C-alpha positions as CSV (number, residue, x, y, z in Angstrom):
1,M,-2.7,-18.6,11.6
2,S,-2.1,-20.6,8.5
3,E,0.8,-23.0,8.6
4,T,1.5,-22.2,4.9
5,P,3.0,-18.7,4.5
6,L,0.4,-16.2,3.4
7,R,1.2,-14.0,0.4
8,L,0.4,-10.3,0.6
9,L,0.6,-8.2,-2.6
10,I,0.4,-4.4,-2.3
11,L,-0.1,-2.9,-5.7
12,G,0.4,0.9,-5.6
13,A,0.8,3.5,-8.3
14,H,4.2,4.9,-7.2
15,P,7.3,3.8,-5.3
16,D,6.5,4.6,-1.6
17,D,2.6,4.2,-2.0
18,A,2.7,0.7,-0.5
19,E,4.7,1.7,2.6
20,Y,2.8,4.9,3.2
21,H,-0.6,3.3,3.2
22,A,0.1,-0.3,4.4
23,G,3.6,-0.4,5.8
24,G,2.2,-1.5,9.2
25,L,0.3,-4.5,7.8
26,A,3.3,-5.4,5.6
27,S,5.6,-5.4,8.6
28,I,3.2,-7.5,10.7
29,Y,3.1,-10.1,7.8
30,R,6.9,-10.2,7.5
31,A,7.4,-10.5,11.3
32,A,5.2,-13.6,11.2
33,G,7.2,-15.1,8.3
34,H,4.7,-14.4,5.6
35,V,5.6,-13.3,2.0
36,V,5.2,-9.6,1.1
37,K,5.6,-8.2,-2.3
38,M,5.1,-4.5,-3.1
39,I,4.7,-3.1,-6.6
40,S,4.7,0.4,-8.1
41,A,2.9,0.4,-11.4
42,T,4.7,3.6,-12.5
43,D,8.4,4.3,-12.7
44,G,8.2,7.4,-10.5
45,Q,9.9,9.7,-13.1
46,S,7.8,12.7,-12.3
47,G,8.0,13.0,-8.5
48,H,10.6,15.8,-8.1
49,F,11.3,19.4,-8.7
50,R,14.9,19.3,-10.0
51,I,15.3,15.9,-11.7
52,S,13.0,13.7,-13.8
53,G,12.9,11.0,-16.4
54,R,15.3,8.1,-16.4
55,E,17.6,9.7,-13.8
56,L,14.8,10.0,-11.3
57,S,13.2,6.6,-12.0
58,D,16.6,4.9,-11.4
59,I,16.9,6.7,-8.1
60,R,13.4,5.7,-7.1
61,R,13.9,2.0,-8.0
62,A,16.9,1.9,-5.8
63,E,15.0,3.6,-3.0
64,A,12.2,1.1,-3.3
65,Q,14.7,-1.8,-2.9
66,R,16.2,-0.3,0.2
67,S,12.7,0.2,1.7
68,A,11.7,-3.4,1.1
69,A,14.9,-4.6,2.6
70,I,13.9,-3.0,6.0
71,I,11.3,-5.8,6.5
72,G,12.6,-8.4,4.1
73,A,10.0,-7.9,1.4
74,T,10.4,-7.6,-2.4
75,Y,9.6,-4.6,-4.5
76,D,9.0,-4.4,-8.2
77,V,8.8,-1.0,-10.0
78,W,7.1,-1.3,-13.4
79,S,7.9,1.0,-16.3
80,H,4.6,2.9,-16.9
81,P,5.3,6.7,-17.0
82,D,4.6,8.4,-13.7
83,G,1.7,10.9,-14.0
84,R,0.4,9.3,-17.2
85,L,-1.0,6.0,-16.1
86,L,-4.3,4.8,-17.6
87,P,-6.4,1.7,-16.8
88,S,-5.5,0.3,-20.1
89,L,-5.8,-3.2,-21.4
90,E,-2.0,-3.5,-21.2
91,L,-2.0,-2.6,-17.5
92,R,-4.9,-4.9,-16.8
93,E,-3.2,-7.8,-18.5
94,Q,0.0,-7.1,-16.7
95,I,-1.9,-7.2,-13.4
96,I,-3.7,-10.4,-14.4
97,R,-0.3,-12.1,-15.1
98,E,1.1,-10.8,-11.8
99,L,-1.8,-12.1,-9.8
100,R,-1.6,-15.5,-11.5
101,T,2.1,-15.8,-11.0
102,F,2.4,-14.5,-7.5
103,A,-0.9,-16.1,-6.4
104,P,-1.6,-13.7,-3.4
105,D,-4.0,-14.4,-0.6
106,L,-4.6,-10.7,-0.1
107,V,-4.2,-7.8,-2.5
108,L,-4.2,-4.2,-1.5
109,T,-4.6,-1.3,-3.9
110,H,-5.9,2.2,-4.3
111,R,-9.6,3.0,-4.2
112,L,-11.2,4.4,-7.3
113,N,-12.1,7.6,-5.4
114,D,-8.7,9.3,-5.0
115,Y,-7.0,12.6,-5.8
116,H,-4.3,11.2,-8.0
117,P,-5.2,9.9,-11.5
118,D,-2.5,7.2,-11.3
119,H,-4.0,5.9,-8.1
120,R,-7.4,5.7,-9.7
121,A,-6.0,4.0,-12.7
122,V,-4.4,1.2,-10.7
123,G,-7.5,0.7,-8.6
124,Q,-9.6,0.4,-11.8
125,A,-7.2,-2.0,-13.4
126,V,-7.1,-4.3,-10.3
127,Q,-10.9,-4.2,-10.2
128,D,-11.1,-5.1,-13.9
129,A,-8.5,-7.9,-13.4
130,S,-10.1,-9.5,-10.4
131,Y,-12.6,-11.7,-12.2
132,M,-10.5,-12.2,-15.3
133,V,-7.7,-14.0,-13.4
134,T,-10.1,-17.1,-13.5
135,V,-10.9,-16.9,-17.2
136,P,-8.6,-19.3,-19.3
137,P,-8.8,-17.5,-22.7
138,V,-7.6,-14.3,-21.1
139,C,-3.8,-14.1,-21.1
140,P,-3.6,-17.8,-21.9
141,D,0.2,-17.8,-21.6
142,T,-0.2,-17.7,-17.8
143,P,-2.1,-20.5,-16.0
144,I,-5.3,-19.2,-14.4
145,L,-6.0,-18.9,-10.7
146,R,-8.8,-21.3,-9.5
147,R,-10.0,-18.7,-7.0
148,D,-9.8,-14.9,-6.6
149,P,-7.7,-13.5,-3.8
150,V,-9.3,-11.1,-1.3
151,V,-8.8,-7.6,-2.6
152,G,-8.8,-4.6,-0.2
153,Y,-8.5,-0.8,-0.7
154,L,-5.7,1.1,0.9
155,P,-6.7,3.7,3.5
156,D,-7.7,7.2,2.5
157,L,-9.7,10.0,4.1
158,F,-11.7,11.1,1.0
159,T,-15.4,11.6,1.5
160,R,-16.8,12.1,-2.0
161,P,-18.8,10.3,-3.4
162,V,-18.6,8.0,-0.3
163,P,-16.0,7.6,2.4
164,L,-13.9,4.4,2.5
165,R,-15.7,1.7,4.6
166,A,-13.4,0.3,7.3
167,D,-14.0,-3.4,7.0
168,V,-10.7,-4.1,8.8
169,V,-9.0,-1.8,11.3
170,V,-5.4,-2.5,12.4
171,D,-3.6,-0.7,15.2
172,I,-0.1,0.1,13.9
173,T,1.1,2.2,16.8
174,N,3.9,-0.2,17.6
175,R,4.9,-0.4,13.9
176,M,5.4,3.3,13.4
177,D,9.2,3.2,13.8
178,T,9.5,0.5,11.1
179,I,7.2,2.4,8.7
180,V,9.2,5.6,9.2
181,Q,12.5,3.7,8.5
182,M,10.9,2.4,5.3
183,L,9.7,5.8,4.2
184,A,13.1,7.3,5.0
185,Q,14.7,5.2,2.3
186,H,12.6,7.2,-0.2
187,A,14.8,10.2,0.4
188,S,13.9,11.9,-2.9
189,Q,10.3,11.9,-1.8
190,F,10.1,12.5,1.9
191,F,13.1,14.8,2.3
192,E,12.8,16.6,-1.0
193,W,9.8,16.4,-3.3
194,I,7.0,16.3,-0.8
195,P,8.4,19.0,1.5
196,Y,9.0,21.1,-1.7
197,N,5.4,20.5,-2.8
198,E,4.1,21.4,0.7
199,R,6.3,24.5,0.8
200,Q,8.3,23.4,3.8
201,L,11.5,22.3,2.2
202,E,13.6,24.6,4.4
203,A,12.2,22.8,7.5
204,V,13.9,19.5,6.6
205,P,17.0,19.0,8.9
206,A,20.3,18.2,7.3
207,D,21.4,15.9,10.2
208,P,20.3,12.2,9.5
209,S,19.0,11.6,13.0
210,A,17.1,14.9,13.1
211,R,15.7,14.1,9.6
212,L,14.4,10.8,10.9
213,R,12.7,12.4,13.8
214,W,11.3,15.1,11.6
215,L,9.9,12.5,9.2
216,G,8.3,10.6,12.1
217,E,6.6,13.7,13.3
218,W,5.4,14.6,9.8
219,F,4.1,11.1,9.1
220,A,2.3,10.9,12.5
221,G,0.6,14.2,11.8
222,K,-0.5,12.9,8.4
223,I,-2.1,9.7,9.6
224,A,-3.3,10.5,13.1
225,P,-6.8,11.4,11.6
226,R,-7.2,7.8,10.6
227,A,-7.6,6.7,14.2
228,E,-10.0,9.4,15.1
229,K,-12.1,8.6,12.0
230,N,-12.2,4.9,13.0
231,R,-12.4,5.3,16.8
232,F,-15.6,3.2,17.0
233,G,-14.1,0.4,14.9
234,L,-10.9,0.4,17.0
235,I,-12.9,0.1,20.2
236,Q,-14.9,-2.7,18.7
237,Q,-11.8,-4.5,17.6
238,Y,-9.5,-4.0,20.6
239,G,-11.8,-3.2,23.4
240,N,-12.8,0.1,25.1
241,D,-9.5,1.0,26.8
242,P,-7.0,0.1,24.1
243,G,-9.3,1.2,21.3
244,S,-9.9,4.6,22.9
245,H,-6.2,5.3,23.2
246,T,-4.9,3.9,19.8
247,K,-3.0,6.7,18.1
248,F,-2.3,5.2,14.7
249,C,-4.1,2.7,12.5
250,E,-4.5,1.4,9.0
251,F,-8.0,0.5,7.7
252,F,-9.1,-1.4,4.6
253,E,-12.3,-1.7,2.6
254,I,-12.8,-5.1,1.0
255,S,-13.7,-5.1,-2.7
256,E,-17.0,-6.7,-3.8
257,Y,-15.4,-7.7,-7.0
258,A,-13.0,-10.5,-5.7
259,A,-13.2,-13.1,-3.0
260,P,-15.3,-12.2,0.0
261,L,-13.7,-11.7,3.4
262,D,-15.9,-14.2,5.2
263,E,-15.2,-15.3,8.8
264,A,-12.7,-18.0,7.8
265,A,-10.8,-15.6,5.5
266,R,-10.7,-12.9,8.2
267,K,-9.3,-15.3,10.7
268,R,-6.7,-16.5,8.2
269,L,-5.6,-13.2,6.7
270,F,-5.9,-11.1,9.9
271,W,-5.0,-13.8,12.5
272,F,-3.4,-11.2,14.8
273,L,-6.7,-9.4,15.5
274,S,-8.6,-10.6,18.6
């Protein structure tokens, strides 16, 4: 493990994307004393069935801050309108400046193959920014990076046109309670909007403890297929017996358009893997 704290940047499209897809890795980094920053490119103003606009975006900014506080991370929510994000030059340059200023060792973002147009837009903008962070005339007000960070794609189960390639597989079974605590801070989403959207709003308990248990069961059901999909990789990584019984994981594909995940980088960024 590096003596200098590593810097992890998770750049999602919406408040709660970072925790949902990479909360386990984020909590591992923070437990080891590394720096974690989460960003939502949009303001979250469209993710509800009763409220919207500035009222909702204010709620979601506050939820993001409470979620980050669970692990001692930071969370920025940008002001691009939720549901209308495009991989514009404005977004690309904002990401370039963020990468140069925060200087992450590892960046995680959405893949370009995704159901949500905002997710695809962020993934495209990060890809477009990856090389440009080293080019001095681009965004000359912010000093360039001398090297690209490693960029990885957040886990998804989509198969068209190609499935996400699991270059790194992380057992997060012992991180599930922390992830659920983080997700629970996004009450407008996990206890309201998503149950409404999935037509099970009436199933959400009113009691706080029961709500938390319900959310844990819901989240476990959602991500359990990740482990089954990556069973071979888990066995390779953790050995036959642990890998065969791992219930929950996160997995990441490394982008070809930024720094490579060579053996030295793998040992540095994922020091906790055997």
